[in-house]
N, C-alpha and C positions, 0 to 999 in steps of 0.2 A: 779323415779317418784317424783313429788313435791306436797306437801300439798297445799291447797288453800292459806294458810297464807304465806308459802314460796314463792309461785308464785306471790302473791300480793307484797311482799317485793322486789322481783327481778324486776318486771315490773313497779312498781309504781302505779298499779291499786288497788283500795280498794276491800276488800272482797265483799262488797255490790255491787260494780260495776261488779265484776266478776259473781255474781249471776244473775245480770240483763243481761249481755252479753250472758250468757248461755241460759237464757229464750228466748232471741231474736235470738238465733242461730248464733251470731256473733263470739263468742269464746267459743266453747263447750269443756269441760274438756275431757281428754283422758279416764278417768275412773270415775264412780260414784258408790260408795258402795251401794248395794241393801238394806242393812239394815239401816245403819246410814245416807245414802245419802251424805256422805262426798265426796267432789270432789277432784280429783287428776289430775295433769297436767304433761305432758311429757316434758322433757328437750327441745325437738324440738319445743315446743309451745312458748318458751320464745320470739323468734323473733316476732311471731304474737302478743303476749301480748304487747311487747314494741312498735310495730307499731300501735296497737290500741291506746295506750296511747298518742303517739305524734300526731296522726291524730285527736283524740278527743280534745287535747289541742289546735290544730289549728282550731277547730270549724267545722270539717267535720262531717256531719250528720251520724248517726249510720248506716242507710241502705246503704249508699255509702261506708262506711268502710267495711261492710260485703261483698259488691260486689268487692271491691278492693282486699280483702284477697282471695276471691274465684277465681278471674280472674288473680291475680298476677300483677295488674296494680296500684300499690300504688303511684308511682311517677306521673302517669297521673291523677289519682284521685286528688292528692294534687294540681297539676297545674291547673286543671279545677276549683277546689274550690277557688283557689287564684284569678283567673280571675273573678269569680262571686263576691268575696269579694270586689275587686277593683271597679267593676262596681257599686255595691251597695253603696260603699263609695263615688264614684263620684256623684251618684244621691243624696245622703244625703248632700254632700257639696253644690250641686247646689240648693237643697231645702232650705238649711240654708241661703245661699246668697240671695235667693228670699225672704225669710221671713224677713231678715234684711232690704232689700229694701222696702218691704211692710210696715213694722213697721215705717220706716222713712217717707214713703209717707203718712201713716195714721196720723202722727203727724203734717203734714203740714196743714195750715188753709184751710177750705172750706167755701166759701161765699154762704150763702143761702138767697134768696130774693123771694118776690112775684112779678109776672110780668103779666100784661095784654097782651094777644096776640090776634091778629086778626085772622079771619078764613083763613085757608091756604089749598088750594088743593094740592094733591100730587099723585105720582105714586110710586109703590113699587114692588120689587121682594121678594117673600116669600121663606125663607130658614128654613127647619125643622132641629133643632139642638138637638142632644142628650146630656144629662147632662154630660155623660162621654166621649164625642167626643174630638178628638184632637183639641186644641185651634188654633194652627198654621194653620192646614188644614181648619178649619172653617173660619179663617180670610182671607185666600187666596181665598176661594170660594166667600166670601162676597165682596172682592175687585173686583173679576171678574164680579159679578152681578151688582155692582155699576157702573163699567166701561161700561158694555153693555147698561145699562139703560141710562147713561149719553149720550152715542153716539146716541141712538135712540131719545132722547128728543131734542138734537141739530138738528138732521136730520129733525124732524117734526116741528121745530120752537116753541117748547113748553117750552123751558127753558134749564137748571134748573133756578129757580128764587131765589136761595140762597144756603146756605150750606145744605148738606145732613144730615140725621140723621138715627139712627136705633131705632126700637121699638121692645120691647120684649112682647110677648103675651103668654098666656097659650097654650100649645101644645095639640095634640090629646091624649097623654098619660102622665102618671106621670113622665116619664123619658125624655120627650122632651119639647121643647119650640118652638114657632114660632118667627123667627127673620125676621122683615120687614126691607129691605134696601130701604129707602125712599129718593126721591128727590122732593123738592117743585116745583110746576109748576106755570106758569103765569096765567093760567086759568084752570077751571075744565076740566079734561080729560074724554072723554066718556068711559063707561065701555066696556071692550073688547079690548081697545087699548093695543098694545104690545104683545098680544098673551097669550099663556098658562104660568102660573106662575106669571103674572103681575096683581096686583090689583090697583084699583084707589079709591080715597076717598078724604075726606076733614076734616081736623081738625077744629072743630067749634071754634068760638070766645070763649075764656076761660081765667080763672085765673090759672096761673101755679105757682107751687113752684119749683124754679130752684136752683140747687146746682152747683157752679162753682169751678173748681180746676185748678190751673195753676202750672206747674212744676217749681221748684226753687231749685237751688243747685243740690244735688244728689238725690232729691226726684223723682225717677222714679218708674213706676208701672210695675212689672213683669207680663209676660203673665199668664193668668189663675187665677189671684187673683181678689177679689172684688175691684172695683175701689174706691178710696177715696171719689169721688163725690157721689157715690151711698151710701156709709156709712154716709156721712154728710147729704144727703137728708133724709134718713130714720130716722136719729136722730132728724132732724127737724120735720118730720111727727109725730114721737112719742111725741114730745113736744107739738104739736098742737092738738093731739088727733084726727087726720083725719083718716077716714076709707078708706084704699086703696084697699079694696076688688074689684077685677076685673079691677083695674086701669092699664093703660099702662105706662110703663117707657120709656121715649124717651131720647136718648143720642146722642150728636153731638160734633164734634171738630170744634172750631171756631178759625181761625187764617190765617196766610199767605198761600194762595194757596188752602185753603180747599173748597172754593166755586166752583172751576173749576177743581180740581184734585181729581179724584175718587180713588186714590191710597192709601188713608189712611182712615181707618174706625175706629169707636169707639172700644176701647179695645186694639189697637196697641199703642206701644210707639211712640211718635211723631217723633223722629229722624229716625225711621226705614223707613219712606216713603219719606225721603229727605227734611223734614221740620225742621226748627230750633225749638228745644224743648222750647225755651223761647218765641216763637211767637205763641203758641197755648194755648187754654183754653178748657178743657173738661167740657161740660155742661150736667147735667142730670136733666130732668124735669118731673113733673107729674101734671096732672090736679087736682085742688082742688076745682074748682067752675066754674060755667057757666058765 
């Protein structure tokens, strides 16, 4: 039999760690003195102790080590842990790359101007978006809605009368927003046109604050990050002291093909829909006056 100190020296595990592993049922000593509570380990437990040490050094969680020792599947446990580590590492690398791209994009200039805009009728498809929803899936669905609406407007001779835009409104719950996929029309469209899920309306004549951002060099915007134009717009709003409570934020992509091609929506990188990144500008606007 081995004292706890001898067992610790042999296995490379500290006495404190051995106490902990005993309490957790991972590596229970062969004997515990009833009076002194001294722990003693059998020579046959050295393998288990050494295995616990290497698995812990590899970062395997303690409950999995206990399962591995009980089931005799040490190699399988280590292999599965390795797969998880590599998957997390790949996700961390992707997140780091996205952060570098975002920081570069945020450093690019954003042009913020005031603009008078005439009244504009529009039709829109409404999409409820969860805050934690998958961005790619949301973009694909928005593309589909834009395309369907585009086709219907052409069929009925209503337009579109210019580039599409998206509008973000407060949703029915704290974890959702309403995304309106909007096409401008040549004339007001009667309520009820387009069926369920289609809304019609008119942006009134207004004064807008508009933030414009044009990709340059390697300043691309990764999926899922706040767009630089949005950042620039809100910085300008803060400087003006404008109250944006209940305001609608409108975003559109202006450039080659965007007036007739519903394949690119705000939030996508320009090149992904077949457009030249250098030929598009992202605009984010908010009404600041009538």
